[in-house]
C-alpha positions in Angstrom: -29.3 2.8 12.2 -27.0 5.7 11.3 -28.1 8.0 8.4 -26.0 10.8 6.9 -28.0 13.2 4.6 -25.8 15.5 2.5 -23.6 16.3 5.5 -20.8 18.8 5.5 -18.8 20.3 8.4 -16.7 23.5 8.4 -15.0 25.1 11.4 -14.2 28.6 10.2 -16.2 31.1 8.2 -15.0 31.0 4.6 -12.8 28.0 5.1 -13.4 24.9 3.0 -15.4 22.2 4.7 -13.5 19.5 6.5 -15.9 16.9 5.2 -18.7 17.3 2.7 -21.1 15.4 0.5 -21.7 12.6 2.9 -24.9 10.8 2.0 -25.0 7.2 3.2 -26.5 4.8 5.6 -24.8 2.4 8.1 -27.2 -0.5 8.6 -28.1 -1.9 11.9 -25.9 -4.7 13.2 -23.0 -4.1 10.9 -19.3 -3.3 11.5 -18.5 -0.3 9.3 -14.8 0.8 8.9 -14.0 4.4 8.2 -10.6 4.8 6.5 -8.6 7.6 4.9 -5.3 9.5 5.2 -4.4 11.4 8.4 -6.3 14.7 8.8 -9.0 13.8 6.2 -11.9 14.3 8.6 -12.5 10.8 10.1 -12.8 12.0 13.6 -15.2 14.8 12.5 -17.5 12.2 11.0 -17.4 10.1 14.1 -18.1 13.1 16.3 -21.1 14.0 14.2 -22.6 10.7 15.0 -22.4 11.1 18.8 -23.4 14.8 18.7 -20.0 16.3 19.7 -20.2 18.0 16.3 -21.4 20.7 16.5 -22.6 20.9 20.1 -19.1 20.5 21.7 -16.5 21.1 18.9 -18.3 24.1 17.4 -18.3 24.7 13.7 -21.2 24.5 11.3 -23.0 21.3 10.4 -25.0 21.3 7.2 -27.3 18.4 6.4 -28.6 15.9 8.9 -27.3 13.0 10.9 -29.8 10.7 12.6 -29.0 7.8 15.0 -31.8 5.4 15.7 -34.2 8.1 14.5 -32.7 10.9 16.7 -31.5 14.0 15.0 -28.0 15.0 16.4 -28.7 18.6 15.6 -31.6 18.7 18.1 -30.2 16.2 20.6 -27.2 17.0 22.9 -24.6 14.3 23.4 -26.1 13.5 26.8 -29.4 12.9 25.2 -27.8 10.3 22.9 -25.8 8.6 25.6 -28.2 5.6 26.0 -28.0 5.0 22.2 -24.4 5.9 21.3 -21.2 4.9 23.1 -18.1 6.7 22.1 -14.4 6.2 22.6 -12.1 8.9 21.2 -8.4 8.8 20.2 -7.3 10.0 23.7 -8.3 7.7 26.5 -7.3 10.2 29.2 -9.9 12.7 28.0 -12.5 9.9 28.4 -12.1 9.2 32.2 -14.1 10.8 35.0 -13.2 8.6 37.9 -10.0 7.4 39.6 -10.1 3.6 39.4 -10.8 1.0 36.8 -13.9 -0.5 38.4 -15.4 2.9 39.1 -14.8 4.0 35.5 -16.6 0.9 34.2 -19.6 1.6 36.4 -19.8 5.4 35.9 -21.8 5.3 32.6 -24.4 2.9 34.1 -24.8 5.1 37.1 -25.5 8.0 34.9 -28.2 6.0 33.2 -29.7 5.0 36.5 -29.3 1.2 36.1 -30.0 -1.1 39.1 -27.0 -2.0 41.3 -27.3 -5.7 40.6 -27.2 -5.1 36.8 -24.2 -2.8 37.2 -22.3 -5.4 39.1 -23.0 -8.2 36.6 -22.0 -6.0 33.6 -18.8 -4.8 35.3 -17.7 -8.4 35.9 -18.6 -9.4 32.3 -16.6 -6.5 30.9 -13.6 -7.2 33.1 -13.4 -10.7 31.8 -14.1 -9.7 28.1 -11.2 -7.2 28.0 -8.8 -9.0 30.3 -9.0 -6.3 33.0 -9.8 -8.4 36.0 -6.4 -8.0 37.6 -6.6 -4.2 37.1 -10.0 -3.7 38.7 -8.6 -1.8 41.8 -5.8 0.0 40.0 -5.7 3.8 39.8 -6.1 4.8 36.1 -3.1 7.1 36.4 -0.9 4.1 37.0 -2.0 2.2 33.8 -0.1 1.9 30.6 -1.4 3.6 27.5 -2.8 0.3 26.1 -4.4 -0.6 29.5 -6.1 2.8 29.5 -7.4 2.1 26.0 -9.1 -1.1 27.1 -10.6 0.6 30.2 -12.1 3.4 27.9 -13.6 0.8 25.6 -14.9 -1.2 28.6 -16.6 1.8 30.1 -18.6 2.2 27.0 -19.5 -1.5 26.6 -21.1 -1.7 30.1 -23.9 0.6 29.0 -24.9 -1.8 26.1 -25.4 1.0 23.5 -27.1 0.3 20.2 -24.3 2.1 18.4 -20.6 2.0 19.2 -18.3 4.8 17.7 -14.6 4.1 18.1 -11.7 6.3 17.0 -8.6 4.1 16.5 -9.6 1.6 19.2 -6.5 -0.7 18.7 -3.9 2.0 18.2 -2.3 1.6 21.7 -2.9 -2.1 22.0 -0.5 -5.0 21.6 -1.4 -7.5 18.9 -3.0 -10.0 21.3 -5.0 -7.3 23.1 -6.2 -5.9 19.8 -7.4 -9.3 18.8 -9.3 -9.5 22.0 -11.0 -6.2 21.5 -11.9 -6.9 17.9 -13.3 -10.3 19.0 -15.5 -8.5 21.5 -16.7 -6.2 18.8 -17.5 -9.1 16.5 -19.5 -10.8 19.2 -21.5 -7.5 19.8 -22.2 -7.2 16.1 -23.1 -10.8 15.4 -24.8 -11.8 18.7 -26.4 -8.6 19.9 -26.9 -6.7 16.6 -24.8 -3.7 17.8 -23.9 -1.3 15.1 -20.2 -0.4 15.1 -18.6 2.5 13.3 -14.8 2.7 13.8 -11.9 4.6 12.3 -8.5 2.8 12.3 -5.2 3.3 10.6 -3.8 -0.2 11.3 -6.0 -1.8 8.7 -4.1 -5.1 8.8 -5.8 -5.7 12.1 -9.4 -4.9 11.3 -10.3 -4.7 7.6 -11.1 -8.4 7.4 -13.8 -8.0 10.1 -15.6 -5.1 8.3 -19.0 -5.5 6.6 -18.7 -2.2 4.9 -15.8 0.3 4.4 -16.3 4.1 4.0 -13.3 5.8 2.3 -12.6 9.5 2.8 -10.0 9.9 0.0 -9.0 13.5 0.6 -10.1 16.5 2.8 -13.5 17.7 1.6 -13.9 15.0 -1.0 -17.1 12.9 -1.1 -16.8 9.5 0.5 -16.9 6.1 -1.2 -18.7 3.2 0.5 -18.6 -0.4 -0.5 -17.3 -3.9 0.4 -13.8 -4.2 1.9 -12.4 -5.8 -1.2 -13.9 -3.1 -3.6 -12.7 -0.2 -1.5 -9.2 -1.6 -0.8 -8.7 -2.1 -4.6 -8.7 1.8 -4.9 -7.9 3.1 -1.5 -4.7 5.2 -1.0 -4.4 3.6 2.4 -4.3 -0.2 2.6 -2.7 -3.0 4.7 0.5 -4.7 3.7 -1.3 -7.8 2.5 -3.3 -5.7 0.0 -0.1 -3.9 -1.1 1.5 -7.3 -1.7 -1.5 -8.4 -3.7 -1.3 -5.3 -5.9 2.4 -5.9 -6.4 1.9 -9.5 -7.4 -1.2 -8.7 -9.5 -3.5 -11.0 -7.6 -7.2 -10.7 -8.3 -9.4 -10.5 -6.3 -7.1 -8.8 -3.7 -6.7 -10.7 -0.5 -7.7 -9.1 2.8 -6.3 -11.8 5.1 -3.0 -13.7 5.4 -4.9 -16.9 4.7 -6.3 -15.7 1.4 -2.9 -14.4 0.4 -1.1 -17.6 1.2 -3.5 -19.4 -1.1 -2.3 -17.2 -4.0 1.4 -16.9 -3.0 3.0 -20.1 -4.2 4.2 -18.6 -7.5 5.6 -15.6 -5.7 7.4 -17.7 -3.1 8.9 -19.8 -6.0 10.2 -16.6 -7.7 11.7 -15.3 -4.5 13.4 -18.6 -3.5 17.2 -18.3 -3.4 17.2 -14.5 -3.1 18.5 -13.1 0.1 16.4 -10.1 1.3 18.0 -7.0 2.6 18.9 -6.8 6.2 16.0 -5.4 8.4 16.7 -1.8 9.1 18.6 -1.1 5.9 17.5 1.7 3.7 16.0 0.9 0.3 18.9 2.3 -1.7 21.6 1.0 0.6 20.9 -2.6 1.7 24.0 -2.8 3.8 24.4 -4.9 6.8 23.0 -3.5 10.1 25.4 -2.3 12.8 27.0 -4.8 15.1 24.5 -6.3 17.5 24.8 -7.3 21.1 22.7 -9.9 22.7 22.1 -8.9 26.3 21.4 -11.6 28.9 17.7 -12.1 29.7 16.6 -9.5 32.1 13.3 -8.0 32.9 11.1 -5.1 32.1 7.5 -5.0 33.3 4.8 -3.2 35.2 3.1 0.1 34.7 3.9 2.9 32.3 3.4 6.6 32.0 4.9 9.1 34.5 3.1 12.2 35.6 2.2 14.6 32.8 4.0 17.5 34.3 7.3 15.5 34.6 6.9 14.3 31.0 6.5 17.9 29.8 9.5 19.1 31.9 11.9 16.4 30.8 10.8 15.8 27.2 10.6 19.5 26.3 14.1 20.1 27.8 15.5 17.4 25.5 15.0 19.6 22.5 18.2 21.6 23.2 20.8 19.5 21.3 21.7 21.5 18.3 21.7 20.1 14.8 25.4 20.5 14.7 25.9 17.8 17.4 28.3 15.2 16.4 27.0 11.6 16.4 29.1 9.1 18.2 31.3 6.6 16.3 29.7 3.3 15.3 31.5 1.4 18.0 30.3 3.8 20.8 27.5 2.7 23.2 24.6 5.2 23.1 22.9 3.5 26.0 24.1 0.9 28.4 21.6 -0.7 30.9 22.9 -3.4 33.3 20.8 -5.3 35.9 18.3 -2.4 36.0 15.5 -2.6 38.5 12.8 0.1 38.9 10.0 0.0 41.5 6.7 1.9 41.0 5.0 1.8 44.4 4.8 -1.9 45.3 5.3 -3.1 41.7 8.6 -4.1 40.2 8.2 -2.2 37.0 11.7 -3.2 35.7 13.8 -6.0 37.1 17.3 -7.0 36.2 17.1 -5.5 32.7 20.2 -5.6 30.4 20.2 -3.6 27.2 23.0 -2.2 25.1 22.3 0.2 22.1 25.1 1.2 19.8 25.4 4.3 17.7 23.6 3.9 14.3 21.4 1.0 15.7 17.6 1.0 15.8 16.1 -1.2 18.5 12.4 -2.0 18.8 10.9 -2.7 22.2 7.9 -4.9 21.9 5.6 -6.8 24.2 2.1 -6.7 25.7 0.6 -3.6 27.3 2.1 -2.9 30.7 5.3 -4.8 30.0 7.4 -1.8 31.0 8.4 -0.4 27.6 7.5 3.2 28.5 9.0 2.8 31.9 12.3 1.8 30.3 12.3 4.7 28.0 11.5 7.2 30.7 14.3 5.7 32.9 16.7 6.4 30.1 15.9 10.1 30.4 16.2 10.2 34.2 12.5 10.3 35.1 12.8 7.2 37.3 15.5 6.4 39.7 16.8 2.8 39.5 16.2 0.6 42.6 19.1 -1.6 41.4 21.6 -1.8 38.6 23.0 0.9 36.4 21.9 3.1 33.5 24.3 5.1 31.3 23.4 7.3 28.4 26.2 8.9 26.5 28.5 8.0 29.5 26.3 9.7 32.2 23.7 8.4 34.7 20.4 10.0 33.6 18.8 10.3 37.0 21.9 12.0 38.4 22.4 14.4 35.5 21.0 17.9 35.1 18.5 18.2 32.2 20.6 20.8 30.4 23.5 18.3 30.4 21.4 15.2 29.7 19.7 16.9 26.7 23.1 16.7 24.9 22.7 12.9 24.8 19.1 11.9 24.5 15.7 13.1 23.2 12.2 11.6 24.0 8.9 11.7 22.2 6.4 10.4 24.7 3.1 8.6 24.0 1.1 11.8 24.5 2.3 14.4 21.9 0.5 17.2 23.6 3.1 17.1 26.4 5.5 18.7 24.1 3.2 21.3 22.5 2.5 24.7 24.0 2.3 27.4 21.3 -0.9 28.7 19.7 0.0 27.8 16.1 2.1 25.2 14.3 4.3 28.0 13.0 5.0 29.3 16.5 5.7 25.8 17.7 8.2 25.2 14.9 9.9 28.6 15.5 10.3 27.8 19.2 11.8 24.4 18.3 14.3 26.0 16.0 15.3 28.5 18.7 15.6 25.9 21.5 17.8 23.6 19.3 19.9 26.5 17.8 18.8 25.2 14.4 18.5 27.3 11.3 15.1 28.9 10.8 12.7 26.6 9.1 14.3 23.4 10.2 11.4 22.1 12.2 8.8 23.4 9.7 10.6 21.4 7.0 10.4 18.2 9.1 6.7 18.8 9.6 6.2 19.2 5.9 8.2 16.0 5.3 6.1 14.0 7.7 2.7 15.5 6.9 2.7 17.9 3.9 -0.7 19.4 4.4 -0.5 20.8 7.9 -1.0 24.6 7.7 1.0 27.1 9.7 -1.9 28.9 11.3 -3.7 25.9 12.9 -3.7 25.4 16.6 -2.0 22.1 17.7 -5.1 21.1 19.7 -7.1 21.3 16.4 -4.9 18.7 14.7 -5.7 15.1 14.5 -3.9 12.7 16.8 -1.6 11.6 14.0 -0.9 15.2 13.0 -0.1 16.2 16.6 2.3 13.3 16.8 4.0 14.3 13.6 4.4 17.8 15.0 5.9 16.5 18.3 8.2 14.3 16.4 9.4 17.2 14.3 10.0 19.3 17.5 12.3 16.6 18.9 14.0 15.7 15.6 14.9 19.3 15.1 17.5 18.8 17.8 18.9 15.6 16.2 19.8 14.0 19.6 22.5 11.2 19.5 20.0 8.9 21.2 16.3 9.2 20.1 13.6 7.5 22.1 10.1 7.1 20.6 7.1 5.8 22.5 4.4 4.5 20.0 5.6 6.8 17.2 3.1 5.6 14.6 -0.1 6.0 16.6 -2.5 7.9 14.5 -0.3 7.9 11.4 -1.5 6.5 8.1 0.7 4.3 5.9 2.0 7.2 3.8 2.9 9.2 6.9 4.5 6.2 8.5 6.6 5.6 5.3 7.9 9.2 5.5 8.7 8.8 9.2 10.7 5.6 8.4 12.7 7.5 5.8 13.6 10.2 8.3 14.6 7.7 10.9 16.6 5.7 8.4 18.5 8.9 7.6 19.3 9.6 11.3 20.5 6.0 11.8 22.7 6.2 8.8 24.3 9.3 10.3 25.1 7.4 13.5 22.1 8.3 15.7 20.8 5.5 17.9 17.1 5.0 18.0 15.0 3.0 20.5 11.3 2.8 19.9 8.6 1.2 22.0 5.9 0.0 19.6 3.1 -2.4 19.0 3.4 -1.8 15.2 4.9 -5.0 13.9 5.1 -3.6 10.4 7.2 -0.7 11.6 9.6 -2.9 13.5 10.0 -5.2 10.5 10.9 -2.3 8.3 13.0 -0.1 10.6 14.6 -2.1 13.4 17.9 -3.9 13.4 17.1 -5.6 16.7 13.9 -6.5 18.5 13.7 -6.8 22.3 10.5 -8.4 23.6 9.4 -7.7 27.2 6.9 -9.8 29.1 5.8 -9.8 32.7 8.9 -8.2 34.0 11.3 -10.2 31.8 13.3 -9.7 28.7 12.2 -12.8 26.9 13.9 -12.3 23.6 16.6 -10.0 22.2 18.1 -10.5 18.7 18.1 -9.6 15.0 14.7 -8.5 13.8 14.3 -11.3 11.2 15.2 -14.0 13.8 12.7 -12.6 16.5 9.6 -11.6 14.5 9.5 -14.5 12.0 9.5 -17.0 14.9 6.7 -15.2 16.7 3.0 -15.7 15.7 2.1 -12.5 17.5 4.9 -10.2 16.2 5.4 -11.5 12.7 4.4 -8.9 10.0 1.8 -9.9 7.4 4.4 -10.4 4.6 6.4 -12.8 6.8 3.3 -14.9 7.4 2.3 -14.9 3.7 5.8 -15.9 2.4 6.9 -18.2 5.2 9.2 -20.1 5.4 11.1 -17.6 3.2 12.6 -14.8 5.4 10.8 -11.8 3.7 9.3 -9.2 6.1 8.0 -6.2 4.1 6.5 -5.3 0.8 9.4 -2.9 -0.1 11.8 -5.8 0.3 9.8 -7.9 -2.1 9.3 -5.0 -4.5 13.1 -4.4 -4.7 13.8 -8.0 -5.3 11.2 -8.3 -8.1 12.5 -5.2 -9.7 16.1 -6.5 -9.6 15.1 -9.8 -11.2 13.0 -8.2 -13.9 
């Protein structure tokens, strides 16, 4: 169905190819997973299939890509639209209408389908993706995860022969991700649809793949094979594979079920050993800071304020200098009591109680639209409470001037481009240093620490989604704010980049900085957070120590916890340290 013949792509004269030596075939009716480190060229490969490379992105395409017999060099993307459906990393760039139902119908209108066919397919897609309650909603009012589902749905309604998806589950909660992957499985198995997708959260998808294509490094030829063969040598792999490598299991398990069948000797060896407290650094497994257990409140509704407001507030928060003194461990970095926020006719937040102490890392989790982003943006004054109180560093955010508020809190929003204005990475870093009164090179050093291979001269818009996120994180971290808010901080990051981010955040927490992160990444929460707060339908339904909350939740438990249950182990590094200590 998809044929690559000696394909290479380069974007600048004289520059090394982004990808090269691709010669392979994706058969009809298979789900093929594209994996590799951040910035290795996965999006370029996907864009070559749908014709965006080179017709839209520019650059030079050598070799040939054919889809259902159509040569992408001679067919514009619009001439492939009836064959290839594409969902990129950024759902906002995908939309052309204002409401959910109109967006689902737009692609079919462009293809001239009959009204009765369009109506039936819209209803089917609303049900498949759990969007029925959102059909009349304006897209601008949706959470990031809801937008992701709408983007996927707008492609499914046209019934393409080939689906190309770039990180389709990156903004989805675990349950929504399972729904989307289940839909993809049905399309592959029942309708013979060919699916080519790139994804960093391999723990969600690798077990569903028929074939895996590995791009090991920029410009390196790809490897293609079965999931088990490729995961045995891939530099990026899910926790269950990492646990299998650590324990010496062969063949390597790809699912929790397969791992549990092999894990009895490992569980026996770990019995009686107390794992380090969640949130503790590898070299200092000390107890987490004192925890508070707020009364059950609520947080729910839509997420995502206007882009202009996000840019104004988030960018202003870079002004806290690196010399800022972190509060004492007994100080409250944020105090939320009985908070209510209305967005139009919707109670986005309702009677929320949350207390975050200096040096504490709190993970906000819950399904898409639960209010996680709304809560974070309220902490930086972007929403006025309709009831209750919010205090950050002793001030009310919505009543505090940005120049004063930035001394207490910094926000990295879901959309990293909202923080990035300069023409090069070097200029962006220089501006960040200047805004934060930081020594020259501070931001650049953080970028290098998070993603070592990002060049100074590249434009931020030419970075991958994960690279842009790393740059935005570095911009905000340069200021070292006493309270750091992160909205989906690992979206687009591979496992190595995520490990580097965790180390940076561990260092900040150890120095007394408080961190609140909204995330669907259960593995991140297990490794980083001292506490987990779960939001659902306008309610805080759980708030407590990470090991208590995630182990008891089928949806939010990490893979290691499921494999080693009932033992209280959460992450591969915990297990590795225990095995090393016991010889």
